[in-house]
MMTF fields as JSON, N, C-alpha, C and O atoms, coordinates in Angstrom:
{
  "mmtfVersion": "1.0.0",
  "mmtfProducer": "UNKNOWN",
  "numBonds": 307,
  "numAtoms": 308,
  "numGroups": 77,
  "numChains": 1,
  "numModels": 1,
  "chainsPerModel": [1],
  "groupsPerChain": [77],
  "chainIdList": ["A"],
  "bondAtomList": [4, 2, 8, 6, 12, 10, 16, 14, 20, 18, 24, 22, 28, 26, 32, 30, 36, 34, 40, 38, 44, 42, 48, 46, 52, 50, 56, 54, 60, 58, 64, 62, 68, 66, 72, 70, 76, 74, 80, 78, 84, 82, 88, 86, 92, 90, 96, 94, 100, 98, 104, 102, 108, 106, 112, 110, 116, 114, 120, 118, 124, 122, 128, 126, 132, 130, 136, 134, 140, 138, 144, 142, 148, 146, 152, 150, 156, 154, 160, 158, 164, 162, 168, 166, 172, 170, 176, 174, 180, 178, 184, 182, 188, 186, 192, 190, 196, 194, 200, 198, 204, 202, 208, 206, 212, 210, 216, 214, 220, 218, 224, 222, 228, 226, 232, 230, 236, 234, 240, 238, 244, 242, 248, 246, 252, 250, 256, 254, 260, 258, 264, 262, 268, 266, 272, 270, 276, 274, 280, 278, 284, 282, 288, 286, 292, 290, 296, 294, 300, 298, 304, 302],
  "bondOrderList": [1, 1, 1, 1, 1, 1, 1, 1, 1, 1, 1, 1, 1, 1, 1, 1, 1, 1, 1, 1, 1, 1, 1, 1, 1, 1, 1, 1, 1, 1, 1, 1, 1, 1, 1, 1, 1, 1, 1, 1, 1, 1, 1, 1, 1, 1, 1, 1, 1, 1, 1, 1, 1, 1, 1, 1, 1, 1, 1, 1, 1, 1, 1, 1, 1, 1, 1, 1, 1, 1, 1, 1, 1, 1, 1, 1],
  "groupList": [{"groupName": "UNK", "atomNameList": ["N", "CA", "C", "O"], "elementList": ["N", "C", "C", "O"], "formalChargeList": [0, 0, 0, 0], "bondAtomList": [1, 0, 2, 1, 3, 2], "bondOrderList": [1, 1, 2], "singleLetterCode": "X", "chemCompType": "L-PEPTIDE LINKING"}],
  "groupTypeList": [0, 0, 0, 0, 0, 0, 0, 0, 0, 0, 0, 0, 0, 0, 0, 0, 0, 0, 0, 0, 0, 0, 0, 0, 0, 0, 0, 0, 0, 0, 0, 0, 0, 0, 0, 0, 0, 0, 0, 0, 0, 0, 0, 0, 0, 0, 0, 0, 0, 0, 0, 0, 0, 0, 0, 0, 0, 0, 0, 0, 0, 0, 0, 0, 0, 0, 0, 0, 0, 0, 0, 0, 0, 0, 0, 0, 0],
  "groupIdList": [1, 2, 3, 4, 5, 6, 7, 8, 9, 10, 11, 12, 13, 14, 15, 16, 17, 18, 19, 20, 21, 22, 23, 24, 25, 26, 27, 28, 29, 30, 31, 32, 33, 34, 35, 36, 37, 38, 39, 40, 41, 42, 43, 44, 45, 46, 47, 48, 49, 50, 51, 52, 53, 54, 55, 56, 57, 58, 59, 60, 61, 62, 63, 64, 65, 66, 67, 68, 69, 70, 71, 72, 73, 74, 75, 76, 77],
  "secStructList": [7, 7, 7, 7, 1, 1, 7, 7, 7, 7, 7, 7, 7, 7, 7, 7, 7, 1, 7, 1, 1, 7, 7, 7, 5, 7, 2, 2, 2, 2, 2, 2, 2, 2, 2, 6, 6, 6, 6, 6, 1, 1, 7, 6, 6, 1, 2, 2, 2, 2, 1, 1, 1, 7, 5, 7, 1, 1, 7, 7, 7, 2, 2, 2, 2, 2, 2, 2, 2, 6, 6, 6, 6, 6, 6, 6, 7],
  "xCoordList": [0.792, -0.228, 1.105, 2.319, 0.118, 1.203, 0.326, -0.85, 1.399, 0.418, 0.937, 2.043, -0.517, -0.429, 0.397, 1.529, 0.063, 0.213, -0.893, -0.706, -1.962, -3.434, -3.625, -4.658, -2.73, -2.555, -3.802, -4.44, -3.988, -4.85, -4.363, -3.822, -4.446, -3.937, -4.696, -5.904, -3.865, -4.292, -3.215, -2.02, -4.425, -3.692, -4.027, -4.904, -2.981, -1.996, -2.635, -2.86, -2.83, -3.325, -2.833, -2.74, -2.518, -1.575, -3.076, -3.805, -3.009, -3.91, -3.607, -2.582, -4.23, -3.457, -3.788, -4.65, -3.035, -3.009, -3.419, -3.414, -3.936, -5.278, -4.32, -4.243, -3.414, -2.764, -1.761, -1.559, -0.814, 0.523, 1.61, 2.626, 1.318, 2.198, 1.295, 0.076, 2.16, 0.701, -0.007, 0.548, -1.125, -2.001, -1.135, -0.017, -1.587, -1.308, -2.192, -3.378, -2.02, -2.842, -2.715, -1.732, -3.836, -3.591, -2.16, -1.402, -1.966, -0.732, -1.408, -0.818, -2.68, -3.041, -3.159, -2.744, -3.614, -3.636, -2.549, -2.303, -1.68, 0.112, 0.852, 1.735, 0.461, 0.566, -0.009, 0.624, -1.375, -1.427, -1.15, -1.263, -0.822, -0.072, 0.896, 1.344, 2.1, 3.071, 2.927, 3.75, 1.368, 1.684, 1.171, 1.175, 0.541, 0.028, 1.423, 1.258, 2.763, 3.676, 4.433, 4.885, 4.271, 5.169, 4.644, 5.414, 3.699, 2.517, 2.618, 2.319, 3.138, 3.406, 2.174, 2.035, 1.278, -0.035, -0.308, -1.121, 0.505, 1.201, 2.472, 2.984, 3.033, 4.656, 5.728, 5.73, 6.457, 7.825, 8.346, 9.16, 8.095, 8.43, 8.419, 9.306, 6.722, 5.885, 6.787, 6.16, 7.4, 7.782, 7.888, 6.89, 9.073, 9.104, 8.675, 9.048, 7.365, 6.743, 5.424, 4.961, 4.924, 4.514, 4.959, 4.367, 6.499, 7.423, 7.273, 7.651, 6.94, 8.011, 6.59, 6.664, 4.928, 3.609, 3.644, 3.693, 3.618, 3.626, 2.217, 1.157, 2.508, 1.207, 1.607, 2.649, 0.063, 0.397, -0.954, -1.71, -0.72, -2.214, -2.996, -2.7, -4.377, -5.397, -5.367, -5.014, -5.525, -5.349, -6.841, -6.529, -8.137, -8.879, -9.224, -10.285, -8.816, -8.703, -10.075, -11.138, -9.658, -11.033, -11.903, -13.094, -11.207, -12.176, -12.882, -13.564, -12.483, -13.663, -14.884, -16.064, -14.421, -15.525, -16.742, -17.88, -16.129, -16.811, -17.803, -19.034, -16.802, -17.978, -18.626, -19.554, -18.295, -19.584, -20.878, -22.029, -20.706, -21.768, -22.539, -23.662, -21.384, -22.562, -23.374, -24.29, -22.266, -23.638, -24.75, -25.905, -24.694, -25.347, -26.445, -27.24, -26.461, -27.608, -27.956, -28.962, -27.743, -27.884, -29.284, -30.443, -28.521, -29.576, -30.894, -31.744, -30.885, -31.836, -32.417, -32.843, -32.767, -33.801, -34.349, -35.121],
  "yCoordList": [-1.164, -0.198, 1.335, 1.302, 2.457, 3.347, 4.186, 4.04, 5.288, 6.415, 7.709, 8.222, 8.303, 10.233, 11.068, 10.77, 12.255, 13.393, 13.7, 13.92, 13.792, 13.339, 12.544, 12.787, 11.081, 10.264, 9.412, 8.945, 9.331, 8.09, 6.805, 6.798, 5.852, 4.51, 4.377, 4.587, 4.008, 3.336, 2.003, 1.882, 1.09, -0.593, -0.881, -0.774, -1.182, -1.505, -2.991, -3.84, -2.943, -4.443, -4.509, -3.511, -5.78, -5.688, -6.486, -7.464, -5.875, -6.44, -7.383, -7.134, -8.186, -9.335, -8.758, -7.943, -9.299, -8.758, -9.723, -10.876, -9.276, -10.253, -10.552, -11.759, -9.693, -10.766, -10.685, -10.053, -11.524, -11.782, -10.93, -10.856, -10.163, -9.695, -8.315, -8.15, -7.576, -6.174, -6.773, -7.478, -6.526, -6.702, -5.951, -5.497, -5.877, -5.389, -4.243, -4.569, -3.187, -2.42, -2.52, -3.038, -1.962, -1.359, -1.033, -0.78, -1.169, -0.362, 1.25, 2.291, 1.033, 2.693, 3.209, 4.361, 2.687, 3.328, 4.088, 5.287, 2.64, 3.383, 4.299, 4.977, 4.348, 5.23, 6.993, 8.047, 6.684, 7.932, 8.502, 9.68, 7.539, 8.719, 8.356, 8.01, 8.065, 8.451, 10.098, 11.012, 9.981, 11.402, 12.114, 13.245, 12.108, 12.607, 13.463, 14.578, 12.593, 12.53, 13.81, 14.894, 12.838, 14.3, 15.864, 16.76, 16.098, 17.045, 17.697, 18.883, 16.784, 17.787, 17.597, 18.076, 16.722, 16.914, 15.628, 15.61, 14.491, 13.845, 14.617, 15.376, 14.44, 14.884, 13.731, 12.519, 14.418, 13.538, 12.812, 12.139, 12.488, 11.957, 10.743, 9.989, 10.232, 8.983, 8.702, 7.916, 8.855, 8.266, 7.104, 6.513, 6.126, 5.195, 4.232, 3.163, 4.536, 4.03, 3.36, 2.222, 4.757, 4.603, 3.542, 2.837, 4.058, 3.423, 2.138, 1.435, 1.188, 0.045, -0.773, -1.979, 0.1, -0.776, -2.103, -1.824, -3.534, -3.794, -3.362, -2.85, -3.689, -3.465, -4.562, -5.218, -4.65, -5.841, -5.01, -4.054, -5.983, -5.888, -6.778, -7.793, -6.5, -7.075, -6.889, -7.978, -6.247, -5.762, -5.32, -4.394, -5.673, -4.494, -4.005, -4.475, -3.093, -2.014, -2.334, -2.135, -3.122, -3.335, -1.731, -1.681, -0.938, 0.223, 1.04, 2.063, 0.279, 1.06, -0.12, 0.23, -1.781, -2.255, -2.066, -2.532, -1.22, -1.083, -0.062, -0.026, 0.809, 2.288, 2.02, 2.767, 1.042, 1.031, -0.264, -0.244, -0.95, -1.658, -0.99, -1.213, -0.035, 0.98, 1.948, 2.491, 2.012, 3.461, 2.188, 2.435, 1.131, 0.634, -0.193, -0.932, -0.025, -0.334, 0.938, 0.793, 2.175, 3.654, 3.768, 4.08, 3.297, 3.437, 2.932, 3.309, 1.791, 0.568, 1.434, 2.155, 1.925, 2.312, 3.741, 4.579],
  "zCoordList": [-0.285, 0.115, -0.354, -0.558, -0.359, -0.615, 0.271, 0.604, 0.622, 1.456, 0.958, 1.136, 0.024, -0.175, -0.053, 0.329, -0.328, 0.957, 1.602, 2.799, 1.239, 1.886, 2.734, 3.357, 3.288, 4.047, 4.048, 4.992, 2.689, 1.475, 1.941, 3.047, 1.378, 1.943, 0.535, 0.427, -0.53, -1.665, -2.05, -2.318, -1.898, -2.287, -4.292, -5.149, -4.145, -5.891, -5.969, -5.107, -7.369, -7.678, -9.132, -9.846, -9.525, -10.677, -11.82, -11.649, -12.476, -13.496, -14.779, -15.413, -15.095, -15.51, -17.072, -17.402, -17.713, -19.407, -20.044, -19.612, -21.456, -21.685, -22.674, -22.902, -23.464, -24.594, -23.994, -22.956, -24.791, -25.049, -25.31, -24.619, -26.525, -27.307, -28.004, -27.968, -28.522, -29.539, -30.622, -31.465, -30.615, -31.83, -33.027, -32.78, -34.022, -35.074, -35.547, -35.498, -35.923, -36.411, -37.862, -38.392, -38.6, -40.317, -40.227, -39.29, -42.2, -42.521, -42.278, -41.99, -42.483, -42.938, -41.812, -41.683, -40.936, -39.155, -39.18, -39.31, -38.952, -38.818, -39.47, -38.945, -40.801, -41.691, -41.199, -41.127, -40.95, -40.649, -39.031, -38.69, -38.279, -36.588, -36.772, -35.679, -38.062, -38.072, -39.009, -39.049, -39.776, -40.368, -39.587, -40.073, -38.257, -37.568, -36.467, -35.973, -36.279, -35.87, -36.532, -36.163, -38.057, -39.022, -38.879, -39.226, -38.51, -38.735, -37.527, -37.392, -36.383, -35.069, -34.064, -32.938, -34.828, -33.619, -32.751, -31.826, -33.172, -31.865, -31.478, -32.301, -30.178, -30.09, -30.498, -30.283, -31.035, -31.21, -30.686, -31.319, -28.809, -28.001, -28.102, -27.701, -29.021, -29.252, -30.487, -31.196, -30.777, -32.316, -32.19, -32.602, -31.587, -31.214, -31.055, -31.539, -29.979, -29.977, -30.812, -30.74, -31.797, -32.744, -34.315, -35.133, -33.998, -35.438, -34.802, -35.74, -33.713, -33.477, -33.819, -34.057, -33.843, -33.532, -34.679, -35.877, -34.236, -35.055, -36.415, -36.054, -37.899, -38.842, -39.51, -39.542, -40.286, -41.1, -42.346, -42.18, -43.587, -44.111, -43.915, -43.285, -44.53, -44.286, -42.552, -42.1, -41.818, -40.995, -40.016, -39.267, -39.856, -39.489, -38.692, -38.28, -38.096, -36.46, -36.108, -36.696, -34.514, -34.04, -33.299, -32.995, -33.205, -32.767, -34.205, -34.266, -35.09, -36.391, -36.236, -36.202, -36.131, -35.827, -34.625, -34.677, -33.506, -32.481, -32.872, -32.876, -33.222, -33.958, -35.173, -35.487, -35.961, -36.879, -35.784, -36.22, -34.898, -35.055, -33.636, -33.184, -33.12, -32.673, -32.676, -32.058, -34.243, -34.756, -35.546, -35.199, -36.339, -36.408, -35.547, -36.128, -33.997, -33.167, -32.892, -32.197, -33.007, -32.479, -33.528, -33.254, -35.099, -36.041, -36.312, -37.118, -35.281, -35.442, -34.719, -35.622, -33.759, -31.94, -32.971, -32.504]
}
């Protein structure tokens, strides 16, 4: 347990990893992220992280699936 400056006790917990390795992103998403770094939208400090993201052809980014499914659900109601 840790005590902060307000004398509150915080308990640390370990959250198990869901995946054993990084999931790849689509090549298009990686390209877009790298362009955002180049334009200064994402700070240059994060270049190494995004440059090392695994990417591959044929990957459909999860966030797009979730947004599409949620929008279809909203449109049905």
